[in-house]
N, C-alpha and C positions, 0 to 999 in steps of 0.2 A: 503494499500500497503506499508506495514511496511516491512522496509526492499529490498524496490528495488532496490539505487543506488547501496548495496553492492552486492545485487546478479546478475546488471545486468551488475558489473566490475566482477564478476567472470565467467559471459557466454560470455563476449569479451576474458577474459582472456582463456577459453576452447578454443574455435574457435582458439585461437592464437596456441594452443595447440595441436587439433587433424583435424581429415580426411575433417571436413568441411571448414576449412581453405583452401582447394585446390581445393576443389570442385567445385563452384560454379564461381568461377574466372578461373577454367581449361576450363570448358565450353563454359562460355562465350568466352574466348581466342579460343578455335579448330571455332568456328561458327565465331569473326573474322577472321583468316586467310583464312577458307573455303568458307567464302561469293566472295570475289570480284575472287580470282580464277577461281570457278563454272563460275562467273556470265561472266569472261574475256574466258572459253573458252568453255564454252557450244555450245555455235554457233557451231562454230568449229565441235565439237563431233557432232553433228546433221547434218552437211553438209555433211560430214563421212559418217555418214549412210544412208546416203538418196543417195551419192552419189555410194553405192555398189545397187543399186538399180537397173536397169536398164532402163528405159522410166521416172521416175524417178524425177520430178525436186521440191527441196526445199529451198527454198529461205527464209535465216533468214537473220534480219538483224543486223548489226553490234550491237556490246554492248558498251552500255554508258554507264557513272555514278550512275545512279538511278538503275539500275540491280545490282549494289555490294550494295547497300542499300537493294533493295528490297529481294533477296537472305540472307541477315543479321538479317532482318524483320523476315523474312519465319522458317529460319533455328532455330533465338533462341522463336518463340514464341512456336515451338515443343520441343528443346533441353533445352531452358533454361529453361523454365516453370518446365518440367517435373524435371529438376535439385532443382528448387523451394521445390518442391511436396516433393521429395526424401528428402532432405534438415531437413526441416519442420515439417516434420511426426516426426521425432525422438525427437524434442523436446519434449513436454509433453509426448505420448503412449510411450517412448522407457524409458525414466527414472521411467514413471508410471512400465515398464514390468518390466524396470530392478530390482528397487525400491531407488534408488536411489533421487527420490523426494521425499519418505522419509525422508530420513538422512538432505536431503532442508532443511524439512520443518517442522523439530522438531529443526532448529535454528529456531532465532527471522526474518524471515522469513514470510510474509501472504499470500495466493493462490492466488490474486490479484497481489501482485506485480510479482509473480516466471511469469503466466500467457504477462503479457505483456512488459517483460522482454524481452522471450521469444520472443517473434511479435517484437519488441525496435533490438533486436540484430540479430535475422535474418533480416530484414529488412535492415538494415545499411551490412551487410554483401554479402547482393542481392546487392545493392548501387555501394558498392567499387567494384565490378562483372560485376556490365552492366559498369560503367566509364571505365574499364579495356578493357574491350572488342571492348566498340563505341571508344575508342583512338586507339587500334589497326588497327579497322575495318575503322577509316579514313584516319590513316597515309596509310596504304597499298593501299585504293581505288584512295587515289590523286596521290600514284607512279603509279600504272596500269594502272590512269583513267587523274581526274583530282580533280580540288579543289570544283566543283560547289556541290550542294542541301548539304552542310553540315547542314544549317537553319532546312530545313525540316528531313531528318536525326534527327539532336539532338530533335526535341518534338518528332517524334516518337519512338525515344528510349526515354523519357519520360514517354509516354505513355505505354511501354515495361514497365517500373520501378512496374507503377501504377498499372500494371495489374499483375504484377508478388505478392507485397504485398498482393491485395487480395486471392492469392491462399495461402499465407504463412500464411492468418488467418482464408479463412479456413480451410486451415491443423490444426492448432493449433484448433480449432471448435472441429470437427472431433477426434484428436488426446486424446480430453477431455472424448467424446463421447464415443472412442472404444479405448477401451485399448488394442491395437496391432498396431505395429508401420506399418507394413501390411497395415492393415485391413484402417488403418488412410490413410497410402499412395493410396491404393486403390481406396477410396472412392474415395479423393481428385483426382483420376482420373477419374474418372466417373460424377462428378462437371467440371473439364476444358471439356470433348467432351460433355456435358447437353448445356456451355456458346458456345463450338466453333459450334453447334448446332442451338442455337438460335440465333447467328449472322446471317445464312442466312435468318430472318425473320426481313422484315422490321422494325414496331415497338420493336423490341425487340433490334434489333439494334441499333434503335434512342435514346432510351431511356430507356436501362440498361447498365448495366458492356459490356452484349456482344458486344456492341459496339464496346470496347476496340481492340478485337477479330482481327477488317481489319483496325480500323481507322489510324492505322502507313503507311499499305499498300496502302491505297485512298490517304493518303497525301505527302507521295512520290510520288505516279503518278500526282500529280497536284488534285487531286478531290476535292473539295468544301464539308468540313466534321464539322459537327455538333458536340463539344467536349461535352458542357454545362453537357447534361442529362447524358452521360455515366460518366464521370467525376464526378459528384454529385452523382450518384446511387453509382458509384466505392466508395468513399470517406465514403459514409452510408453504405455500406455495409461491409466494414474494421471493420471501428468504431460497427456494432451491432456483428459481428463474433471475436469478442477481449472482448466485452462485454456481448455477451455469453457464450462464453468461462469460461473468472471467474466468470458468475453467477452458471454453469453447474460445474466445481471442487471447486468453496466451498460445494459443495448437495456431491460429488465425496466422496466416497471410494479414500484410496489410497493402 
């Protein structure tokens, strides 16, 4: 891990100077704004559409606070995780393709430090984006609805962040295995779809990372959710992916 702190500082400086600083926060802010708005206007839109069909009666319950947070969860799982994958895909695969990884590693920076610094810097960036997005969503929800449900929303947001770190780790591993930013991003999206499908299957939902795909939604709806195994397997997967990326990167030609 020689040169880790130096390279980590370099990564944070690079985030502050490049497009990565804006992409994830912008995505999460957009999600935070549209979620309470959609929750508020969707019933009216559905009633309007139903009213144009003669003889068809369609009753839609009035929107409530939890609808805003459910919208945030659903939108963030799609748009937020997609943004995470795009940003993380350029972390190693992009630098290998552009040749900048060679320049960095000719200096006193180990390959292990290179990979771990990428994982931490991307995770910190997503943490900041998640906190900003959640804060904006809570503020707008309080204005448009009320202040209930914040505790459950905080738990669901923490699970969203953990899921994002899982896909950062997966994407970095694939970025080492595939010397193509587009290829790493595409393979990571495939992994995302696979985990999404597994969340439909009960045993996978209860005992693997796939449970995180639906845990936030279930918590917001007031269901009892067993989080121990999904959280534990997520942490283990993060460690295995980052560790695997380090081992594989040491054997890869730049």
